[in-house]
C-alpha positions, -999 to 999 in steps of 0.1 A, spaced: 691 -592 -610 686 -627 -626 718 -648 -631 729 -682 -642 723 -713 -621 759 -716 -613 757 -682 -593 723 -689 -576 725 -689 -538 695 -696 -516 685 -674 -487 679 -705 -465 659 -736 -464 629 -721 -452 627 -699 -483 637 -723 -511 603 -739 -516 587 -707 -522 616 -694 -547 614 -727 -566 576 -722 -569 584 -693 -593 576 -662 -574 609 -647 -580 644 -658 -588 665 -657 -555 690 -634 -571 666 -606 -582 678 -573 -569 668 -536 -573 662 -503 -556 651 -505 -521 622 -481 -520 598 -511 -518 617 -525 -491 614 -495 -470 577 -493 -474 572 -530 -468 592 -531 -436 571 -500 -423 539 -519 -431 550 -551 -412 561 -529 -381 598 -537 -385 628 -515 -377 656 -528 -399 682 -508 -381 672 -523 -348 669 -558 -363 701 -560 -381 728 -570 -372 729 -584 -338 743 -565 -307 778 -583 -308 784 -566 -343 817 -551 -355 815 -516 -369 841 -504 -394 837 -466 -410 856 -463 -443 850 -428 -457 813 -426 -469 808 -463 -461 801 -477 -426 803 -515 -424 783 -535 -397 790 -572 -395 781 -601 -373 815 -615 -380 850 -603 -378 860 -585 -411 895 -572 -413 897 -534 -419 922 -540 -448 901 -568 -466 907 -564 -503 868 -563 -509 865 -533 -486 893 -515 -507 875 -525 -537 842 -509 -530 858 -478 -516 873 -474 -549 842 -480 -569 830 -447 -556 856 -431 -577 849 -452 -606 813 -444 -607 817 -408 -604 846 -405 -628 826 -421 -656 796 -398 -648 818 -368 -647 804 -355 -614 812 -351 -579 805 -379 -555 779 -376 -526 789 -376 -490 757 -390 -472 769 -422 -453 758 -455 -466 753 -482 -439 764 -517 -451 750 -546 -430 770 -579 -437 757 -612 -424 779 -644 -418 755 -666 -439 723 -663 -460 702 -678 -432 714 -647 -410 698 -622 -434 668 -644 -442 655 -641 -406 646 -606 -415 634 -613 -450 610 -639 -436 594 -615 -414 585 -591 -442 562 -617 -458 569 -602 -492 585 -626 -519 599 -595 -538 625 -592 -508 637 -629 -510 670 -621 -526 706 -624 -512 713 -587 -513 696 -554 -516 696 -518 -512 673 -496 -492 668 -460 -494 646 -442 -466 641 -405 -460 670 -408 -434 694 -434 -445 710 -453 -473 714 -490 -464 728 -521 -480 721 -556 -468 740 -587 -480 752 -620 -468 789 -631 -472 786 -656 -500 802 -667 -533 791 -636 -551 797 -611 -523 820 -589 -545 794 -588 -573 766 -581 -548 784 -554 -529 795 -536 -561 760 -538 -575 741 -525 -542 767 -499 -536 765 -485 -571 729 -478 -561 739 -463 -528 765 -440 -544 742 -429 -571 714 -422 -546 737 -403 -523 738 -376 -551 703 -381 -567 676 -396 -547 654 -402 -576 668 -419 -607 649 -438 -634 647 -474 -627 663 -485 -660 693 -463 -655 697 -473 -618 698 -510 -627 718 -505 -659 746 -485 -640 744 -512 -613 749 -539 -637 776 -521 -655 797 -515 -622 790 -548 -605 818 -563 -627 853 -561 -611 881 -543 -627 898 -549 -651 867 -563 -668 846 -533 -659 814 -530 -680 817 -565 -696 789 -588 -690 791 -622 -707 757 -634 -691 738 -602 -706 756 -606 -739 746 -643 -742 710 -636 -732 706 -607 -757 722 -628 -783 695 -655 -779 668 -629 -782 686 -614 -812 687 -647 -830 650 -653 -821 640 -619 -836 628 -610 -801 652 -583 -791 636 -550 -782 659 -523 -776 636 -494 -772 648 -471 -746 614 -454 -743 598 -488 -734 623 -492 -705 617 -457 -693 580 -465 -687 590 -493 -662 589 -478 -626 582 -510 -607 612 -532 -599 588 -562 -596 581 -558 -634 617 -559 -646 625 -591 -664 658 -605 -672 658 -590 -706 651 -555 -690 682 -559 -668 702 -568 -698 690 -541 -722 695 -515 -695 731 -528 -692 735 -526 -729 723 -490 -732 746 -478 -703 776 -498 -717 770 -482 -752 766 -447 -738 798 -451 -717 819 -463 -746 818 -432 -766 832 -397 -753 801 -378 -769 774 -401 -754 792 -405 -721 790 -369 -718 753 -369 -728 747 -394 -698 768 -375 -674 749 -344 -680 717 -362 -679 726 -376 -645 737 -343 -633 704 -326 -645 682 -351 -626 662 -335 -600 678 -334 -565 643 -331 -547 631 -367 -556 606 -353 -584 602 -370 -616 630 -372 -639 628 -364 -678 634 -389 -703 669 -396 -717 655 -409 -749 643 -373 -758 677 -361 -754 693 -388 -776 668 -382 -802 684 -348 -807 720 -357 -801 721 -393 -815 690 -399 -834 702 -432 -848 711 -445 -812 690 -476 -813 708 -488 -845 742 -479 -828 732 -499 -797 723 -529 -818 756 -527 -836 774 -524 -804 756 -556 -792 767 -574 -824 803 -563 -819 801 -578 -783 787 -610 -796 814 -611 -822 840 -610 -795 824 -636 -772 836 -672 -774 809 -693 -793 802 -716 -763 792 -685 -743 766 -676 -767 748 -710 -769 
């Protein structure tokens, strides 16, 4: 996901030049299918590479933490991301998954960057990411200023994929953006509201859900796509009737990894004026935001 400069964290000096040259913002994140294929292409075994042998291992329910530093078992962040599982599936109205999610945490961005460098792929130059393979659900992150946001975002992917292995990209990212925000501000995202407000004022706002549904490559997601995906999810979850539509849609997604139907078609039947309502929802968020946040 693209963030404001105050939240940007580099993956290490060895990567900063490449990142500055405009390949990708360092905080871009997304589903990990590409990571899995790229690691294989480069002959890397992520589980063997990370973390080092002197790691700490901490199981917590569906989550298994692996760190190369001591992490207290009762750390508030652990409690937070364990509780996130309940939040996600309560909102979607369905039962959570049970497949273990392995979380690899590193003391510094430089520790994580050692593996990123070996892939040779700029799409992987990020501070945290989720990786799904046929045999495992893995999250990799470094202990930085935004570790709470990063873990909530990536573990939302993990929790979702533990139930449905194939999720439309826009929905996967929209839900992750929604749940990355800590309680009690769950679902609020001032950065996205500000970005969408600028597009709105410039007459460049495209809220078409069927356009988002056509994007299947995470590398093609732009900042506005993350923001609009978040906006649709926020609107859907803000109303009981549309929240049920979203929950029913998620539960109906194929569990065998096959292609998913389009939610836009379902909404055309249940809420034919949904795009207008989403625009009004955005305008309400803009009206509530401090003026300086929208500049």
